[in-house]
N, C-alpha and C positions, 0 to 999 in steps of 0.2 A: 435458555441454554440447554434445554434437554432435561430428562428426569433423572432422579437419583439412582435408579436401578443400574445405570451404566457405569457407576463409579467403581473403580478397581479396589483391591484390598489396601490395607493401611500403609503398606510399604511404598505405594506410588500415589497416595492421595495428594500429597503436596504438589508433585509434578503435574498431575492431571488437572487439578484445580487451577494451577498457574497457566497451563496450556489452554484450558477452556476459557478462562477469563481473558487472556490475551487475545485469542481468536475472536472472541465476542466483541472486544473493543475495536480491534483493527477491521473487523467487518462492518463497523458502523452500528453495532447493536446497542452501544452506550454512547449517548450524545456527547460531543465535545463540551467540556466543562461540567459534565454531570457529576454529582457527588456519588461516591461508591459506599453504599451502606453495607457494612460487614454483616450485620444481622440478616438483612434481606437476601444477600448473596449466599450466605450459608444455608438459608431455607431453600433457595432455588437449586443449590447444588447438592443438598442433602448431606452436608458435612458440618462439623463444628466450626466455630469462628477462627480457630487457630490456623488451619491451612489457608483460609481466605486471607487472613491478615498476612501470612507469609507470602502469598501470591501477590498481594498488593504491594508489599515491600519490594519484591523482585521487579514488579512492573514500574515502580518508582525509580529503581536503579536502571531500568531499561530506557527511561525517559518517556514512558507512555502515560504515567500517572504523576500528578503533582501532589505532594503532601504539604498541607498548610497547617501550621501549629494552631491548636485550639479550634480548628474548623473541620479537619478531616482530609480525605484523599479524593481527588478529582481527576477525571479524564483530562489529560494535558490539553491546554489551549496553545495555539501557535499564533505568533504575531505575523503581520505582513512581511516584516523585515526577515524573520526567521524562514518563512516560506521562500522568499526571494533568494536568500543565501543558500538554502537547501537546493533549490533548483539550478542555481549557477553551477554548483558541484555536480548535480545529477546529469546535466547536459554534457559536461565534459567526459564524465565516466561512461555514459551510455553511448555516446557517439564513438568513443574509443572501442567499446565492445562491438559496435557495428563494423568498425574497420578491421578488428582482429577476426571477427566472424567471417568476413568476406574472404580473408586469406586462408581460413582453416576449415570452413564448414564442410562436413562430410555427407555421405549418402543418407538420405532421409530428411535432411534439414529443410529443403524446399517444400517437401510434402507436409511436414509438420507445421511450417510457417504458413502454408496455404490453408491447412485445416484450422489453425488458430484464427486467421483473418476471416474465414468463413464463419467460424463459431462466434466471433465477436460481432460480426454483422448480424447474425441471426438473433443474438441476444439483444442487440440494439433494436431490431425490428419488433421483438417480443416485449420491449420495455422491461427487460429483466436485468436490472443493474447489478445484481449480485453475480450473475453468470458473466455479464459484460466485464466487470472488474476481475473475475477469475481468469478469463481468456486473456485479458490484457496483461495480467501478471505472468501468465505462461509465455507470452510473447517476449517480455523483457527478460525472463529467466532463460529462454532459449538462446538469446544473443549472448548472455553471460556464460552459459555452458559451452557454446560454440567457440567463444573467445579463448577459452582454456587458459586463463590467466588467474592465478590464485590471488595475487595482490589486488587485482581489479575486483574479483568476486568478494574479497574481504572488505574492500572499501565500500562497495555498494551494500553489503550485508550490514554494516554499521549504521547505515542511514535508512535501512529498509522500513523499519517501524514508522518512522516519521513520514516517509513517502506514502505508505498505505493510509495513514491517518489523514494526510493532506489530500490524497486522491479521493477519498470519500466525499470531500467537499467539492472537488472539481466535477464529479459525476452528477451533481445537483444543478449544474448550470445548463440552461436550455442551449441546444445546438452543439454542445461539446461532443457528444457521442458521434454525431454525423461528421463533424470536422475530423475527428481522429480516425474514423472509418476510412476516409479519403487518404489520409497519411499512411495508414497500415497498407492499403492497396499499393501506394507508391513505393513503400519499403519492399514489398513482395516483388513488384515489377523490377525494381532496381537490382535485387539479388538474382532474379532470373536472367537479367542482362549482364550481370557482373559489373555493374556501375557503382563503384565504391562512393564517389562524391555525391551521386544522387541519392544513394542510400543514407549517407551521413546527413544530407540536407533534409531528408524526410524524417529522420529520427529527431533532428534538432527542432524542426517545425512541430512535430508531435509533442515533444516535451515543453516547448514554449507555449504551445496552446493550453496544455494542462496547467502550467504555472500561472498563466494569465487568468484562467478560469478560477483557480483557487483564490487568487488575490481579489478578483471581482467578487467572489462569494463572500469573502471576509469583509470587504468594504461595503457590501450591501447590507450588512448587519448593523445593529444599533451602535457599534463602536468599531474603530479600525483595529483595536487590539483585542485579540481573543483571550489574552491572559493578563488582565489588569493587575497592577500592584495593589495588594491588600494588606 
């Protein structure tokens, strides 16, 4: 997670530790279900255990970390049902974002979308999953920005952490990057042609593919439930 020389002064230590630990987990740097060792994290970050403990507490409130009495804090595990529930909502919100974007997108939108599609494809060909995920997040954010609807943005924002954690699982499934590359090109073509229904169908197909990949990844593990009752 970087060296301690980059740490800011004491006034912003707590916020910085929280942001770095959050980004580390959401990027897949800590495995799902992994126990978070305060002592080890404080060494890695070059700070005392107090800001680490504060950060973990905030991450627990965010739904990223699970606290288990007498055991410690762990990167949250999701059940198959939780993923399915999450993606039912995500499909409806993001297809709405596509519809609104088609009505409102301004100059530069198509150029940016084209750049993102090219960037995602290049990352896929280079087997760079970190960049692949970053470009995919840019695409979804582009639609939300173009939709220009604060209620929609707030709704997606509330589930964004879980989406990122789940998406890290999806990217591990063979064939998913190639399938979603086709869907992104279909989205771009639909926007170029002004075809709302085709764009919505492409986004729905894209998110359904990701959801199916996450569920398949969960079910391929030793148990269907990532967060067993203990």
